BAFI-370535 format. One record per residue (C-alpha): x, y, z; residue in one letter. Coordinates in pm, whole numbers. Example, Ala and Ser with C-alpha at 12.3 -4.5 7.8 and 13.67 -1.06 7.14 Angstrom:
! residues 2
<markol xx="1230" yy="-450" zz="780" code="A"/>
<markol xx="1367" yy="-106" zz="714" code="S"/>
! end
This chain:
! residues 326
<markol xx="7487" yy="9177" zz="10074" code="X"/>
<markol xx="7567" yy="9046" zz="9730" code="X"/>
<markol xx="7660" yy="9389" zz="9579" code="X"/>
<markol xx="7791" yy="9706" zz="9717" code="X"/>
<markol xx="7573" yy="10005" zz="9617" code="X"/>
<markol xx="7761" yy="10325" zz="9719" code="X"/>
<markol xx="7628" yy="10669" zz="9808" code="X"/>
<markol xx="7877" yy="10955" zz="9820" code="X"/>
<markol xx="7853" yy="11226" zz="10084" code="X"/>
<markol xx="8058" yy="11496" zz="9921" code="X"/>
<markol xx="8163" yy="11498" zz="9561" code="X"/>
<markol xx="8442" yy="11742" zz="9541" code="X"/>
<markol xx="8796" yy="11721" zz="9385" code="X"/>
<markol xx="8905" yy="11401" zz="9546" code="X"/>
<markol xx="8612" yy="11215" zz="9384" code="X"/>
<markol xx="8681" yy="11332" zz="9039" code="X"/>
<markol xx="8972" yy="11107" zz="8948" code="X"/>
<markol xx="9149" yy="10972" zz="9270" code="X"/>
<markol xx="8847" yy="10775" zz="9405" code="X"/>
<markol xx="8507" yy="10834" zz="9240" code="X"/>
<markol xx="8537" yy="10653" zz="8918" code="X"/>
<markol xx="8698" yy="10360" zz="9076" code="X"/>
<markol xx="8377" yy="10246" zz="9257" code="X"/>
<markol xx="8210" yy="10169" zz="8925" code="X"/>
<markol xx="8516" yy="9980" zz="8788" code="X"/>
<markol xx="8516" yy="9710" zz="9061" code="X"/>
<markol xx="8324" yy="9387" zz="9030" code="X"/>
<markol xx="7996" yy="9392" zz="9225" code="X"/>
<markol xx="8026" yy="9769" zz="9307" code="X"/>
<markol xx="7837" yy="10068" zz="9171" code="X"/>
<markol xx="7761" yy="10433" zz="9266" code="X"/>
<markol xx="7392" yy="10479" zz="9304" code="X"/>
<markol xx="7357" yy="10817" zz="9460" code="X"/>
<markol xx="7571" yy="11126" zz="9546" code="X"/>
<markol xx="7501" yy="11418" zz="9785" code="X"/>
<markol xx="7637" yy="11772" zz="9810" code="X"/>
<markol xx="7488" yy="12061" zz="9982" code="X"/>
<markol xx="7502" yy="12266" zz="9675" code="X"/>
<markol xx="7226" yy="12110" zz="9455" code="X"/>
<markol xx="7353" yy="12227" zz="9119" code="X"/>
<markol xx="7699" yy="12086" zz="9190" code="X"/>
<markol xx="7556" yy="11761" zz="9303" code="X"/>
<markol xx="7331" yy="11737" zz="8993" code="X"/>
<markol xx="7635" yy="11834" zz="8773" code="X"/>
<markol xx="7855" yy="11551" zz="8932" code="X"/>
<markol xx="7573" yy="11288" zz="8892" code="X"/>
<markol xx="7523" yy="11380" zz="8525" code="X"/>
<markol xx="7900" yy="11385" zz="8433" code="X"/>
<markol xx="7960" yy="11045" zz="8623" code="X"/>
<markol xx="7643" yy="10872" zz="8523" code="X"/>
<markol xx="7517" yy="10838" zz="8876" code="X"/>
<markol xx="7135" yy="10766" zz="8891" code="X"/>
<markol xx="7048" yy="10980" zz="9193" code="X"/>
<markol xx="7166" yy="11299" zz="9359" code="X"/>
<markol xx="7067" yy="11478" zz="9672" code="X"/>
<markol xx="7146" yy="11805" zz="9866" code="X"/>
<markol xx="7029" yy="11652" zz="10195" code="X"/>
<markol xx="7267" yy="11408" zz="10379" code="X"/>
<markol xx="6979" yy="11227" zz="10558" code="X"/>
<markol xx="6798" yy="11145" zz="10233" code="X"/>
<markol xx="7118" yy="10989" zz="10088" code="X"/>
<markol xx="7196" yy="10785" zz="10405" code="X"/>
<markol xx="6835" yy="10663" zz="10422" code="X"/>
<markol xx="6808" yy="10581" zz="10057" code="X"/>
<markol xx="6709" yy="10207" zz="10051" code="X"/>
<markol xx="6914" yy="10142" zz="9731" code="X"/>
<markol xx="7240" yy="10270" zz="9930" code="X"/>
<markol xx="7406" yy="9998" zz="10150" code="X"/>
<markol xx="7759" yy="10164" zz="10189" code="X"/>
<markol xx="7858" yy="10529" zz="10214" code="X"/>
<markol xx="8178" yy="10703" zz="10110" code="X"/>
<markol xx="8225" yy="11011" zz="10335" code="X"/>
<markol xx="8437" yy="11239" zz="10119" code="X"/>
<markol xx="8397" yy="11572" zz="10320" code="X"/>
<markol xx="8630" yy="11768" zz="10532" code="X"/>
<markol xx="8705" yy="11610" zz="10869" code="X"/>
<markol xx="8466" yy="11834" zz="11075" code="X"/>
<markol xx="8165" yy="11631" zz="10981" code="X"/>
<markol xx="8313" yy="11274" zz="10973" code="X"/>
<markol xx="8185" yy="11195" zz="11316" code="X"/>
<markol xx="7843" yy="11320" zz="11263" code="X"/>
<markol xx="7795" yy="11140" zz="10936" code="X"/>
<markol xx="7959" yy="10813" zz="11053" code="X"/>
<markol xx="7716" yy="10802" zz="11348" code="X"/>
<markol xx="7420" yy="10854" zz="11113" code="X"/>
<markol xx="7545" yy="10581" zz="10874" code="X"/>
<markol xx="7603" yy="10341" zz="11162" code="X"/>
<markol xx="7251" yy="10413" zz="11301" code="X"/>
<markol xx="7111" yy="10329" zz="10951" code="X"/>
<markol xx="7321" yy="10024" zz="10915" code="X"/>
<markol xx="7524" yy="10149" zz="10621" code="X"/>
<markol xx="7892" yy="10046" zz="10596" code="X"/>
<markol xx="8143" yy="10347" zz="10593" code="X"/>
<markol xx="8449" yy="10430" zz="10389" code="X"/>
<markol xx="8575" yy="10760" zz="10527" code="X"/>
<markol xx="8839" yy="11000" zz="10394" code="X"/>
<markol xx="9148" yy="11084" zz="10596" code="X"/>
<markol xx="9218" yy="11232" zz="10842" code="X"/>
<markol xx="8970" yy="11011" zz="11006" code="X"/>
<markol xx="8828" yy="11293" zz="11229" code="X"/>
<markol xx="8917" yy="11633" zz="11384" code="X"/>
<markol xx="9095" yy="11459" zz="11666" code="X"/>
<markol xx="9168" yy="11131" zz="11839" code="X"/>
<markol xx="8854" yy="11144" zz="12064" code="X"/>
<markol xx="8625" yy="11182" zz="11765" code="X"/>
<markol xx="8811" yy="10890" zz="11586" code="X"/>
<markol xx="8758" yy="10686" zz="11900" code="X"/>
<markol xx="8378" yy="10761" zz="11896" code="X"/>
<markol xx="8358" yy="10662" zz="11529" code="X"/>
<markol xx="8518" yy="10326" zz="11598" code="X"/>
<markol xx="8308" yy="10271" zz="11902" code="X"/>
<markol xx="7973" yy="10345" zz="11736" code="X"/>
<markol xx="8049" yy="10123" zz="11443" code="X"/>
<markol xx="8147" yy="9846" zz="11677" code="X"/>
<markol xx="7832" yy="9892" zz="11880" code="X"/>
<markol xx="7609" yy="9877" zz="11574" code="X"/>
<markol xx="7820" yy="9611" zz="11388" code="X"/>
<markol xx="7891" yy="9854" zz="11109" code="X"/>
<markol xx="8204" yy="9804" zz="10895" code="X"/>
<markol xx="8431" yy="10103" zz="10909" code="X"/>
<markol xx="8714" yy="10165" zz="10660" code="X"/>
<markol xx="8957" yy="10457" zz="10612" code="X"/>
<markol xx="9087" yy="10600" zz="10277" code="X"/>
<markol xx="9454" yy="10544" zz="10366" code="X"/>
<markol xx="9500" yy="10401" zz="10033" code="X"/>
<markol xx="9883" yy="10370" zz="10008" code="X"/>
<markol xx="9835" yy="10052" zz="10199" code="X"/>
<markol xx="9751" yy="9891" zz="9852" code="X"/>
<markol xx="9962" yy="10093" zz="9605" code="X"/>
<markol xx="10243" yy="9896" zz="9437" code="X"/>
<markol xx="10525" yy="10123" zz="9540" code="X"/>
<markol xx="10455" yy="10071" zz="9912" code="X"/>
<markol xx="10383" yy="9704" zz="9866" code="X"/>
<markol xx="10723" yy="9673" zz="9720" code="X"/>
<markol xx="10881" yy="9842" zz="10026" code="X"/>
<markol xx="10699" yy="9607" zz="10253" code="X"/>
<markol xx="10812" yy="9311" zz="10044" code="X"/>
<markol xx="11168" yy="9417" zz="10073" code="X"/>
<markol xx="11146" yy="9481" zz="10458" code="X"/>
<markol xx="10978" yy="9144" zz="10510" code="X"/>
<markol xx="11244" yy="8959" zz="10298" code="X"/>
<markol xx="11511" yy="9084" zz="10538" code="X"/>
<markol xx="11725" yy="9238" zz="10263" code="X"/>
<markol xx="11810" yy="9540" zz="10485" code="X"/>
<markol xx="11826" yy="9337" zz="10803" code="X"/>
<markol xx="11662" yy="9458" zz="11125" code="X"/>
<markol xx="11497" yy="9810" zz="11085" code="X"/>
<markol xx="11685" yy="10044" zz="11325" code="X"/>
<markol xx="11541" yy="10386" zz="11246" code="X"/>
<markol xx="11316" yy="10592" zz="11017" code="X"/>
<markol xx="11356" yy="10953" zz="10898" code="X"/>
<markol xx="11052" yy="11149" zz="10755" code="X"/>
<markol xx="11114" yy="11470" zz="10566" code="X"/>
<markol xx="10843" yy="11685" zz="10397" code="X"/>
<markol xx="10930" yy="12047" zz="10291" code="X"/>
<markol xx="10671" yy="12232" zz="10084" code="X"/>
<markol xx="10638" yy="12590" zz="9993" code="X"/>
<markol xx="10316" yy="12784" zz="10064" code="X"/>
<markol xx="10043" yy="12740" zz="9809" code="X"/>
<markol xx="9914" yy="13055" zz="9633" code="X"/>
<markol xx="9576" yy="13032" zz="9812" code="X"/>
<markol xx="9753" yy="13035" zz="10152" code="X"/>
<markol xx="9810" yy="13405" zz="10101" code="X"/>
<markol xx="9437" yy="13494" zz="10057" code="X"/>
<markol xx="9347" yy="13568" zz="10417" code="X"/>
<markol xx="8989" yy="13635" zz="10322" code="X"/>
<markol xx="8940" yy="13299" zz="10159" code="X"/>
<markol xx="9187" yy="13048" zz="10314" code="X"/>
<markol xx="9156" yy="12686" zz="10196" code="X"/>
<markol xx="8972" yy="12470" zz="10450" code="X"/>
<markol xx="9285" yy="12252" zz="10503" code="X"/>
<markol xx="9455" yy="12523" zz="10695" code="X"/>
<markol xx="9155" yy="12595" zz="10921" code="X"/>
<markol xx="9168" yy="12381" zz="11237" code="X"/>
<markol xx="8800" yy="12409" zz="11315" code="X"/>
<markol xx="8729" yy="12233" zz="10981" code="X"/>
<markol xx="9050" yy="12027" zz="10919" code="X"/>
<markol xx="9167" yy="11951" zz="11271" code="X"/>
<markol xx="9499" yy="12126" zz="11194" code="X"/>
<markol xx="9692" yy="12240" zz="10883" code="X"/>
<markol xx="9879" yy="12056" zz="10613" code="X"/>
<markol xx="10051" yy="11836" zz="10857" code="X"/>
<markol xx="9716" yy="11707" zz="10966" code="X"/>
<markol xx="9621" yy="11658" zz="10602" code="X"/>
<markol xx="9932" yy="11480" zz="10481" code="X"/>
<markol xx="10115" yy="11325" zz="10761" code="X"/>
<markol xx="9842" yy="11060" zz="10818" code="X"/>
<markol xx="9954" yy="10898" zz="10490" code="X"/>
<markol xx="10316" yy="10881" zz="10594" code="X"/>
<markol xx="10249" yy="10768" zz="10955" code="X"/>
<markol xx="9984" yy="10515" zz="10841" code="X"/>
<markol xx="10205" yy="10352" zz="10579" code="X"/>
<markol xx="10487" yy="10315" zz="10841" code="X"/>
<markol xx="10228" yy="10145" zz="11071" code="X"/>
<markol xx="10142" yy="9905" zz="10783" code="X"/>
<markol xx="10513" yy="9826" zz="10680" code="X"/>
<markol xx="10684" yy="9838" zz="11012" code="X"/>
<markol xx="10419" yy="9777" zz="11264" code="X"/>
<markol xx="10240" yy="10018" zz="11511" code="X"/>
<markol xx="10409" yy="10321" zz="11662" code="X"/>
<markol xx="10402" yy="10274" zz="12043" code="X"/>
<markol xx="10477" yy="10632" zz="12134" code="X"/>
<markol xx="10530" yy="10986" zz="11980" code="X"/>
<markol xx="10629" yy="11331" zz="12094" code="X"/>
<markol xx="10659" yy="11649" zz="11897" code="X"/>
<markol xx="10679" yy="12024" zz="11862" code="X"/>
<markol xx="10457" yy="12250" zz="11635" code="X"/>
<markol xx="10485" yy="12611" zz="11543" code="X"/>
<markol xx="10329" yy="12872" zz="11306" code="X"/>
<markol xx="10634" yy="13042" zz="11169" code="X"/>
<markol xx="10504" yy="13210" zz="10858" code="X"/>
<markol xx="10168" yy="13313" zz="11023" code="X"/>
<markol xx="9987" yy="13284" zz="10696" code="X"/>
<markol xx="9693" yy="13096" zz="10841" code="X"/>
<markol xx="9566" yy="12987" zz="11192" code="X"/>
<markol xx="9718" yy="12631" zz="11176" code="X"/>
<markol xx="10071" yy="12512" zz="11242" code="X"/>
<markol xx="10313" yy="12510" zz="10940" code="X"/>
<markol xx="10609" yy="12332" zz="11100" code="X"/>
<markol xx="10617" yy="12018" zz="11304" code="X"/>
<markol xx="10897" yy="11803" zz="11427" code="X"/>
<markol xx="10857" yy="11458" zz="11594" code="X"/>
<markol xx="11031" yy="11163" zz="11744" code="X"/>
<markol xx="10856" yy="10833" zz="11773" code="X"/>
<markol xx="10923" yy="10472" zz="11879" code="X"/>
<markol xx="10778" yy="10159" zz="11713" code="X"/>
<markol xx="10666" yy="9857" zz="11907" code="X"/>
<markol xx="10951" yy="9678" zz="11740" code="X"/>
<markol xx="11188" yy="9900" zz="11918" code="X"/>
<markol xx="11296" yy="10090" zz="11596" code="X"/>
<markol xx="11313" yy="10473" zz="11636" code="X"/>
<markol xx="11203" yy="10745" zz="11418" code="X"/>
<markol xx="11225" yy="11117" zz="11350" code="X"/>
<markol xx="11013" yy="11350" zz="11130" code="X"/>
<markol xx="10998" yy="11706" zz="11018" code="X"/>
<markol xx="10730" yy="11867" zz="10823" code="X"/>
<markol xx="10773" yy="12222" zz="10692" code="X"/>
<markol xx="10503" yy="12402" zz="10480" code="X"/>
<markol xx="10677" yy="12738" zz="10444" code="X"/>
<markol xx="11001" yy="12630" zz="10289" code="X"/>
<markol xx="11146" yy="12783" zz="9966" code="X"/>
<markol xx="11041" yy="12613" zz="9646" code="X"/>
<markol xx="11395" yy="12506" zz="9570" code="X"/>
<markol xx="11399" yy="12313" zz="9893" code="X"/>
<markol xx="11090" yy="12079" zz="9813" code="X"/>
<markol xx="11162" yy="11744" zz="9985" code="X"/>
<markol xx="10944" yy="11436" zz="10001" code="X"/>
<markol xx="11151" yy="11162" zz="10160" code="X"/>
<markol xx="11110" yy="10853" zz="10377" code="X"/>
<markol xx="11441" yy="10675" zz="10472" code="X"/>
<markol xx="11421" yy="10336" zz="10647" code="X"/>
<markol xx="11760" yy="10237" zz="10793" code="X"/>
<markol xx="11838" yy="9872" zz="10858" code="X"/>
<markol xx="12126" yy="9673" zz="10998" code="X"/>
<markol xx="12223" yy="9567" zz="10652" code="X"/>
<markol xx="12113" yy="9855" zz="10422" code="X"/>
<markol xx="11869" yy="10129" zz="10365" code="X"/>
<markol xx="11545" yy="10204" zz="10159" code="X"/>
<markol xx="11445" yy="10546" zz="10038" code="X"/>
<markol xx="11123" yy="10655" zz="9885" code="X"/>
<markol xx="10885" yy="10936" zz="9848" code="X"/>
<markol xx="10532" yy="10932" zz="9987" code="X"/>
<markol xx="10353" yy="11179" zz="9744" code="X"/>
<markol xx="10581" yy="11182" zz="9444" code="X"/>
<markol xx="10594" yy="10884" zz="9228" code="X"/>
<markol xx="10983" yy="10833" zz="9209" code="X"/>
<markol xx="11119" yy="10479" zz="9216" code="X"/>
<markol xx="11189" yy="10308" zz="9544" code="X"/>
<markol xx="11570" yy="10298" zz="9621" code="X"/>
<markol xx="11734" yy="10011" zz="9783" code="X"/>
<markol xx="12103" yy="10046" zz="9912" code="X"/>
<markol xx="12287" yy="9737" zz="10028" code="X"/>
<markol xx="12672" yy="9709" zz="10042" code="X"/>
<markol xx="12696" yy="10055" zz="9866" code="X"/>
<markol xx="12504" yy="9916" zz="9562" code="X"/>
<markol xx="12191" yy="10080" zz="9457" code="X"/>
<markol xx="11873" yy="9920" zz="9306" code="X"/>
<markol xx="11572" yy="10104" zz="9183" code="X"/>
<markol xx="11211" yy="9974" zz="9165" code="X"/>
<markol xx="10989" yy="10200" zz="8946" code="X"/>
<markol xx="10650" yy="10066" zz="9045" code="X"/>
<markol xx="10327" yy="10171" zz="8852" code="X"/>
<markol xx="10074" yy="10418" zz="9001" code="X"/>
<markol xx="9705" yy="10339" zz="8909" code="X"/>
<markol xx="9490" yy="10605" zz="8723" code="X"/>
<markol xx="9249" yy="10605" zz="9022" code="X"/>
<markol xx="9492" yy="10578" zz="9312" code="X"/>
<markol xx="9224" yy="10467" zz="9565" code="X"/>
<markol xx="9100" yy="10170" zz="9338" code="X"/>
<markol xx="9329" yy="9896" zz="9483" code="X"/>
<markol xx="9211" yy="9982" zz="9837" code="X"/>
<markol xx="8847" yy="10020" zz="9743" code="X"/>
<markol xx="8870" yy="9677" zz="9583" code="X"/>
<markol xx="8963" yy="9531" zz="9922" code="X"/>
<markol xx="8676" yy="9726" zz="10084" code="X"/>
<markol xx="8423" yy="9557" zz="9842" code="X"/>
<markol xx="8580" yy="9225" zz="9894" code="X"/>
<markol xx="8557" yy="9266" zz="10272" code="X"/>
<markol xx="8200" yy="9373" zz="10257" code="X"/>
<markol xx="8107" yy="9082" zz="10039" code="X"/>
<markol xx="8297" yy="8822" zz="10241" code="X"/>
<markol xx="8570" yy="8734" zz="10002" code="X"/>
<markol xx="8872" yy="8906" zz="10163" code="X"/>
<markol xx="9002" yy="9169" zz="10409" code="X"/>
<markol xx="9077" yy="9531" zz="10383" code="X"/>
<markol xx="9401" yy="9647" zz="10545" code="X"/>
<markol xx="9283" yy="10000" zz="10625" code="X"/>
<markol xx="9017" yy="9981" zz="10895" code="X"/>
<markol xx="8874" yy="10219" zz="11166" code="X"/>
<markol xx="9109" yy="10044" zz="11411" code="X"/>
<markol xx="9419" yy="10089" zz="11203" code="X"/>
<markol xx="9338" yy="10453" zz="11136" code="X"/>
<markol xx="9263" yy="10515" zz="11492" code="X"/>
<markol xx="9631" yy="10420" zz="11579" code="X"/>
<markol xx="9750" yy="10692" zz="11332" code="X"/>
<markol xx="9504" yy="10949" zz="11492" code="X"/>
<markol xx="9655" yy="10875" zz="11823" code="X"/>
<markol xx="10008" yy="10926" zz="11691" code="X"/>
<markol xx="9898" yy="11251" zz="11536" code="X"/>
<markol xx="9755" yy="11368" zz="11864" code="X"/>
<markol xx="10071" yy="11290" zz="12058" code="X"/>
<markol xx="10282" yy="11474" zz="11810" code="X"/>
<markol xx="10076" yy="11792" zz="11797" code="X"/>
<markol xx="9937" yy="11805" zz="12143" code="X"/>
<markol xx="10137" yy="11579" zz="12355" code="X"/>
<markol xx="9832" yy="11372" zz="12469" code="X"/>
! end
């Protein structure tokens, strides 16, 4: 392979700005085809983004000879099916998070790609964003000493569409999403902790549906232990009041603390000896571009991507332990 020629399965909102345009802005990478079950929407996306070909049939896209890598940008319920198809066709895979409906499916994805020698990458793109790289740099420098504990807090109020019982968003339908907003958002938080602090060895949790707006859980609490010996807690509430919105990760060390947000773009805060420093790191226009660059480099043999099927599988296991105790 001397150039990565991408086909998109799914071309919804995430591909409009966050990811889609980035594929054509990277050296030796281009989008040659897109697929969506709604033919008119597929055609419209291809026209607006200057993509040569479009399909409304997933098999036609996967078997297009001009496509040698596939971006699976669909809800999680079809990630396993489409990854298997791509692996059987010898097409590299870059799959959106969460990786699958559950840990067992994620395992199958990793296993089939290993068996067929198919590269598998996960779109847990915070591993390459400047804000989180700064945190890793600070941790690795030893400025806060040994990491002792981590606290995760995420409080969001319900979205307007959460009240529409006749047309609920797919992200709160477990049969499609695997869970609710916890399942959609927590992978980013838990995965970046895996990257910065090392793997989580064990996790436990409780989940409930307090507001009963939709079938999925709307509150989750967790405790977890890193292989390093550091301990962590987490609470995710998606039925809090708007005034109590919180997006916070706190990393507590033997010499100081680091505070940052996962989804908001506020500066990283470093506290040592009661003195505070702030690091306002930039956020790229296309937030997935830095990670996609590493995927392209990996496929072309000129680098390594830090977000693989194996690393995403660890996060899937932690999610399963928190939600289901398995």
